[in-house]
C-alpha positions in Angstrom: 7.3 3.5 7.6 10.1 1.7 6.0 13.4 3.1 5.7 11.4 5.8 7.5 7.8 5.9 8.5 5.2 5.8 5.9 2.3 7.6 6.9 0.6 4.9 8.5 3.7 4.0 10.0 5.8 4.9 7.9 6.7 6.5 7.8 8.6 6.7 9.1 4.1 4.2 10.4 4.1 -0.3 10.5 4.7 -4.0 9.9 4.3 -7.8 10.6 7.0 -10.4 10.2 7.2 -13.1 7.6 10.0 -15.3 6.1 10.1 -15.8 2.4 10.9 -19.4 1.4 12.5 -19.4 -2.0 15.3 -21.4 -3.5 17.6 -18.6 -4.7 20.2 -16.8 -2.6 20.6 -13.0 -2.6 23.5 -13.1 -5.0 22.2 -15.6 -7.4 22.7 -14.7 -11.0 26.2 -13.4 -10.4 29.2 -15.3 -11.5 31.4 -17.0 -8.8 33.4 -14.5 -6.8 31.4 -11.6 -8.2 29.5 -9.3 -5.9 25.7 -8.8 -6.4 26.4 -5.5 -8.1 29.1 -6.6 -10.4 28.0 -9.6 -12.5 30.2 -10.6 -15.4 27.6 -9.6 -17.9 27.1 -6.1 -16.4 23.4 -6.7 -16.0 23.2 -7.1 -12.2 23.0 -4.2 -9.7 23.0 -3.9 -6.0 21.4 -1.1 -4.1 22.0 -0.4 -0.4 19.0 0.6 1.8 18.1 0.7 5.4 15.1 -0.7 7.4 14.3 -4.0 5.7 10.6 -4.9 5.5 9.3 -7.4 8.0 6.7 -8.6 5.5 6.1 -8.1 1.8 2.4 -7.5 2.2 1.6 -3.8 2.4 -2.1 -4.6 2.5 -1.7 -5.8 6.1 1.6 -4.3 7.2 2.4 -0.6 7.5 5.8 0.8 6.8 7.5 2.5 3.9 10.1 -0.2 3.4 7.6 -2.5 1.5 6.4 -0.1 -1.1 9.9 1.3 -1.4 11.0 -2.1 -2.7 7.9 -3.3 -4.5 5.8 -0.4 -5.7 6.5 0.4 -9.3 9.0 -2.5 -9.4 6.8 -5.5 -8.8 3.4 -3.8 -8.6 1.9 -1.2 -11.0 -1.1 1.0 -10.4 -3.6 2.6 -12.7 -1.7 5.9 -12.4 1.6 7.0 -11.0 3.5 10.2 -10.3 6.3 11.5 -12.4 9.4 13.2 -11.0 7.6 16.5 -10.6 4.7 14.9 -8.7 2.3 15.1 -11.7 -0.2 12.3 -12.0 0.5 10.3 -15.3 -0.7 7.1 -16.9 0.5 3.6 -15.8 -1.9 0.6 -16.3 -4.5 3.2 -17.3 -3.7 4.7 -20.7 -6.1 7.6 -20.1 -9.1 8.6 -18.0 -11.9 11.1 -17.9 -13.7 12.7 -15.0 -17.4 13.6 -15.1 -18.5 17.3 -14.6 -19.7 16.5 -11.1 -16.2 15.1 -10.3 -17.6 11.9 -9.0 -17.2 9.4 -11.9 -13.8 8.4 -13.3 -13.6 6.3 -16.5 -10.3 4.6 -17.1 -9.1 3.1 -20.4 -6.6 0.3 -19.6 -3.7 -1.2 -21.4 -4.6 -4.4 -23.2 -1.2 -6.3 -23.0 -0.4 -6.4 -19.3 0.0 -9.8 -17.5 0.7 -10.7 -13.9 3.8 -12.7 -13.0 1.5 -15.7 -12.4 0.5 -15.6 -16.1 -3.0 -14.2 -15.6 -3.9 -11.2 -17.9 -4.6 -7.9 -16.3 -8.2 -6.7 -17.0 -10.7 -4.2 -15.6 -12.1 -7.0 -13.4 -8.7 -7.2 -11.6 -8.9 -3.4 -11.1 -12.4 -3.8 -9.6 -11.1 -6.6 -7.4 -8.1 -4.5 -6.2 -10.1 -1.5 -5.4 -12.8 -3.4 -3.5 -10.2 -5.4 -1.7 -8.7 -2.3 -0.2 -12.1 -1.7 1.5 -12.7 -5.3 2.5 -9.4 -7.0 3.2 -6.7 -4.4 3.9 -6.0 -3.8 7.6 -3.6 -0.8 7.5 -4.8 2.7 8.3 -4.1 3.9 4.7 -7.2 1.9 3.5 -9.4 4.8 4.6 -8.5 6.7 1.4 -10.6 4.2 -0.5 -13.7 4.8 1.6 -15.0 7.5 -0.8 -15.4 4.9 -3.6 -19.1 4.0 -3.9 -18.8 1.5 -6.8 -16.2 0.1 -9.2 -17.4 -1.6 -12.4 -15.7 -3.4 -15.3 -17.4 -1.9 -18.3 -15.3 -4.1 -20.6 -11.9 -5.9 -20.2 -10.2 -2.5 -20.9 -12.6 0.0 -19.4 -13.1 0.7 -15.7 -15.7 3.0 -14.2 -15.3 4.2 -10.6 -18.0 6.2 -8.9 -17.2 8.2 -5.8 -19.8 9.0 -3.1 -18.6 12.6 -3.1 -16.1 14.7 -5.1 -12.6 14.0 -3.8 -9.4 15.9 -4.7 -7.4 13.3 -2.8 -8.6 10.0 -4.3 -6.8 10.0 -7.7 -3.6 11.1 -6.0 -3.9 8.3 -3.5 -4.2 5.9 -6.4 -0.6 6.7 -7.2 0.4 5.2 -3.8 0.3 1.7 -2.5 -3.5 1.6 -2.2 -3.6 1.9 -6.0 -1.6 -1.2 -6.6 -3.2 -3.7 -8.9 -3.5 -7.3 -7.7 -4.3 -10.6 -9.5 -7.6 -12.2 -8.4 -5.6 -15.5 -8.3 -2.5 -14.1 -6.7 -3.2 -12.7 -3.2 -2.9 -15.9 -1.1 0.7 -15.4 -0.1 1.4 -11.7 -0.4 3.7 -11.6 2.6 6.2 -13.9 0.8 5.1 -14.2 -2.8 4.0 -10.8 -4.3 2.3 -11.1 -7.7 2.2 -8.0 -9.8 2.4 -6.6 -13.4 5.6 -4.7 -12.8 9.0 -4.8 -14.6 10.5 -7.0 -11.8 9.4 -10.1 -9.9 10.6 -11.5 -6.6 13.6 -13.7 -7.0 14.5 -14.4 -3.4 14.5 -12.9 0.1 17.5 -13.6 2.3 15.9 -12.5 5.6 18.1 -10.0 7.5 20.3 -9.3 4.5 18.7 -8.7 1.1 15.8 -9.0 -1.4 16.6 -10.0 -5.0 14.4 -8.9 -7.8 14.5 -10.6 -11.3 13.5 -8.9 -14.5 10.0 -9.8 -15.6 10.6 -10.8 -19.2 6.8 -10.7 -19.8 6.5 -7.1 -18.7 4.1 -5.1 -20.8 6.1 -1.9 -20.8 9.7 -0.9 -21.5 11.9 -3.7 -20.3 14.4 -2.7 -17.5 18.1 -2.7 -18.3 19.2 -4.9 -15.4 18.4 -8.6 -15.3 18.7 -8.7 -11.5 18.7 -6.1 -8.8 19.7 -7.0 -5.2 18.4 -4.7 -2.4 20.9 -5.1 0.4 19.9 -3.8 3.9 22.3 -2.1 6.4 21.5 -0.8 9.9 24.9 0.8 10.3 25.7 3.9 8.1 29.4 3.1 8.1 28.8 -0.4 6.8 26.5 1.0 4.1 29.2 3.4 3.0 31.9 0.7 3.0 29.7 -1.5 0.9 29.9 1.0 -1.9 33.6 1.7 -1.4 34.3 -2.0 -1.7 32.1 -2.6 -4.7 29.6 -4.8 -2.7 26.8 -2.4 -3.8 26.5 0.1 -6.7 24.1 2.7 -5.1 23.5 4.1 -1.7 19.8 4.9 -2.0 19.7 7.2 1.1 22.9 8.4 2.8 22.5 7.9 6.5 25.6 9.9 7.6 25.8 13.1 5.6 29.1 14.0 7.3 30.6 11.1 5.4 29.9 12.5 1.9 33.3 13.9 1.5 34.8 10.5 0.8 32.6 10.3 -2.2 32.6 13.8 -3.5 36.4 13.8 -3.6 36.5 10.5 -5.5 35.7 10.6 -9.3 34.6 7.0 -9.2 31.3 8.1 -7.7 28.5 10.5 -8.3 26.5 12.3 -5.6 23.0 13.4 -6.3 21.3 15.7 -3.9 17.6 16.6 -4.1 14.6 16.7 -1.9 12.1 14.3 -0.4 8.7 14.6 1.3 10.1 12.8 4.4 9.2 15.0 7.4 11.3 14.0 10.4 8.7 14.3 13.1 9.2 14.6 16.8 5.9 12.8 17.6 3.8 13.6 20.7 1.4 11.0 22.1 -1.5 13.3 22.4 -3.5 10.8 24.4 -1.1 11.1 27.4 -2.4 13.5 30.1 0.7 15.7 30.0 0.3 16.3 26.2 -3.4 17.2 26.4 -2.2 20.7 27.6 -1.4 22.8 24.6 1.1 24.8 26.7 3.1 21.7 27.4 3.3 20.8 23.7 4.2 24.4 22.7 6.9 24.4 25.4 8.6 21.4 23.7 8.5 23.2 20.4 10.1 26.3 21.8 12.8 24.2 23.6 14.1 22.8 20.3 16.9 24.7 18.5 16.1 23.3 15.1 19.1 24.8 13.2 21.5 23.5 15.8 19.8 20.1 15.7 20.1 19.9 12.0 23.7 20.9 12.0 24.5 18.5 14.8 22.7 15.3 13.8 22.4 15.7 10.0 25.4 17.8 9.1 23.2 20.7 8.1 21.7 18.8 5.2 17.9 19.0 4.8 15.5 21.8 5.2 13.6 23.4 8.1 9.9 23.6 7.3 8.0 24.0 10.6 4.9 22.0 9.5 3.6 18.8 8.0 3.7 20.2 4.5 6.9 19.9 2.5 7.7 22.3 -0.4 6.5 19.8 -3.0 3.0 20.1 -1.6 0.9 22.8 -3.3 -0.1 24.2 0.1 3.4 24.5 1.5 4.1 27.5 3.7 7.4 28.0 5.6 6.2 28.0 9.2 9.6 27.8 10.9 9.1 31.3 12.4 5.8 30.3 14.1 7.5 28.7 17.0 11.0 30.1 17.4 13.7 28.6 19.7 13.0 30.3 23.0 14.1 28.4 26.1 12.8 31.1 28.5 9.3 30.9 26.9 9.5 27.1 27.1 10.2 27.2 30.8 7.4 29.6 31.4 4.9 27.5 29.5 6.0 24.4 31.4 5.4 26.2 34.6 2.0 27.4 33.5 1.1 23.8 32.4 1.9 22.5 35.8 4.3 19.9 34.3 7.7 21.5 34.8 10.2 18.8 35.4 8.0 16.1 33.9 9.7 12.7 32.9 9.2 11.6 29.3 10.1 8.4 27.4 11.6 9.1 24.0 11.3 5.8 22.2 13.4 5.8 19.1 13.6 3.4 16.2 17.0 1.9 15.5 17.5 4.2 12.4 20.6 6.3 12.2 18.9 9.7 11.9 16.5 9.0 14.7 19.3 7.8 17.0 21.5 10.8 16.3 18.7 13.4 16.5 17.2 11.8 19.5 20.3 12.6 21.6 20.1 16.3 20.6 16.4 16.4 21.5 17.1 14.8 24.8 19.8 17.4 25.6 17.7 20.4 24.5 14.6 19.3 26.5 16.7 18.6 29.6 18.1 22.2 29.3 14.5 23.5 30.0 14.1 21.2 33.0 12.4 18.1 31.5 13.6 14.6 32.3 14.0 12.4 29.2 14.8 8.7 29.0 15.7 7.2 25.7 14.6 3.7 24.7 16.0 2.2 21.5 13.5 0.0 19.7 14.5 -2.4 16.9 13.0 -1.2 13.6 10.7 -2.1 12.1 9.2 -4.8 14.3 9.6 -3.5 17.9 9.0 0.2 17.0 5.9 -0.6 15.0 4.4 -2.8 17.7 5.3 -0.6 20.7 4.9 2.9 19.3 2.9 2.7 16.1 0.4 0.0 17.0 0.1 0.3 20.8 1.0 4.0 21.2 3.2 3.1 24.2 5.4 6.1 24.2 5.6 9.8 25.1 7.8 11.1 22.3 9.3 9.4 19.3 11.2 10.4 16.1 10.3 9.1 12.7 10.4 10.3 9.1 7.0 10.2 7.5 7.8 9.6 3.8 4.4 9.0 2.4 3.3 11.8 0.0 0.7 14.3 1.2 0.4 12.7 4.6 -0.8 15.5 6.8 -4.3 14.0 7.1 -3.1 10.4 7.5 -0.8 11.3 10.4 -2.9 13.8 12.2 -6.5 13.4 10.9 -7.3 10.1 12.7 -7.5 10.0 16.5 -6.7 6.2 16.3 -3.4 6.8 14.6 -0.3 6.6 16.8 -0.1 10.4 17.2 -3.6 10.3 18.7 -4.7 13.6 17.3 -7.5 13.9 14.8 -9.5 16.8 16.3 -12.9 17.7 14.9 -11.6 21.1 13.7 -8.8 19.5 11.8 -11.0 16.8 10.3 -13.5 19.5 9.1 -10.7 21.4 7.3 -9.5 18.2 5.7 -13.0 17.3 4.5 -13.5 20.8 3.0 -10.1 20.6 1.3 -11.0 17.3 -0.3 -14.4 18.2 -1.5 -13.7 21.7 -2.8 -12.2 23.0 -6.0 -8.4 23.2 -6.4 -8.3 26.7 -5.0 -10.3 25.7 -2.0 -8.2 22.6 -1.5 -5.0 24.7 -1.3 -6.5 27.2 1.1 -8.0 24.7 3.4 -4.8 22.6 3.5 -2.8 25.7 4.4 -5.3 26.3 7.2 -4.8 22.7 8.4 -1.0 23.0 8.4 -1.2 26.2 10.3 -3.6 24.7 12.8 -1.3 21.8 13.5 1.6 24.2 14.0 -0.5 26.5 16.3 -1.8 23.6 18.3 1.7 22.0 18.5 0.3 18.6 17.6 4.0 17.5 17.1 7.3 19.2 16.3 8.7 19.1 12.8 12.5 18.7 13.1 13.4 19.0 9.5 12.8 17.7 6.0 15.1 14.9 4.9 17.2 15.5 1.8 17.5 13.0 -0.9 21.2 12.1 -0.8 22.1 9.3 -3.3 25.7 8.1 -4.0 26.4 5.8 -6.9 29.0 4.4 -9.2 29.8 7.0 -11.8 28.4 4.9 -14.7 24.9 4.3 -13.2 22.2 6.4 -15.1 18.5 6.9 -14.5 18.7 7.9 -10.9 16.0 10.3 -9.9 17.1 13.5 -8.2 14.1 13.8 -5.9 12.5 11.1 -3.8 8.9 12.3 -3.5 7.0 9.0 -4.0 6.9 5.8 -1.9 8.9 3.8 -4.4 12.6 3.5 -5.3 12.2 3.2 -9.1 14.6 0.5 -10.4 13.1 0.3 -13.9 15.0 3.4 -15.3 18.4 2.5 -13.9 21.1 1.5 -16.4 24.8 1.3 -16.8 26.6 3.5 -19.3 
């Protein structure tokens, strides 16, 4: 999780704390009296975000906030996703796949260097892949288990052999587990990330901002901005005011959609609305006795009026989906009709489960959407006779420790923003949702090993199973709502990857 939960806690899924010790302040590089986003040379930019990382090391700390800031900006992978979700080259110029779909041969760029000066070679790729298996501690590392062997055939050729065909593996290489690390640059990842990307870490002013500086030795197209400051806000009003006053130039994710009118009516700004893959999940702790009864879980789903919730807590923005598959997934099906709002049925199911009037703890991260939607969920569940107590947990540290790591909760709300995260969130019984049934795991395995048609069919079955079993409730899909100064270009419409790509931003 990060601004939301990344599928291993996300995302909104996540993190440890660390303080970066560098010499520069968040606004360094700007002229005196200039805001971080308005340097005299026009080559500085400030972006407003929420949920600051507690660490910069996504190999040991979960949460979407870290890759949001660093992936694609400080770190490159062998491959990445384009705006449509297609897998395209990054540090790998090209690749081939053997007929048995088990051997991948990558041809790498020959001019990339890490920010510590070391050249990037196939040996670094082997090191990075193996390190996921040996040194990473987050739940996402499991996606690399299928790798049997990685070999540097030459400095620019990498061979990866899988133990079995896997539709998922190459896609996962576009996410944080595919980040390439320097063999001599992993000692202080929590505070000193070393990558091959277009930016390098300038400074981290804990509790306020992260400043990235342009990597002048970047192997690809140099970014327009010399310096980008990522400023973090926990209050949506403060975030909006920062743009209105020129403190920042971009709101990466609008937290209070009802406030958009002040920007749409002002020709100084542009509003870009698209989609994300951030499923806002009402999570159930399936290890708790009361949630082991399917009827109880189904009752909660029937008690939620999703349209009213969306209208109330997110100004009607976003999309109702009814499952853990967003429309950008090839296996998406609209399952909103599978569990319609039906308070009478909810009460009947609660009675049948023997848990009518049960008391539940709804433990919420201090994120605006979760706080707002949590009040609606509490009200709707209480209308069918349940007793709900809300606990606010500071995000990321307290929520990640209490809910994500220790599963000390009954209900929670978090947006899982990692791509194709159905299996990550529900396929592992040790994950904070405590689901991972044998039936679901069998469907996920068949989807991964089969051909493309089989993958789509089995993933649809998996999404339907989760819906039928009421493994959680899917409140809505977050929209991508970006507001920026009118003259900022290169802003993507959709947010369907883990990163906020700074490299294509410019000023007209």
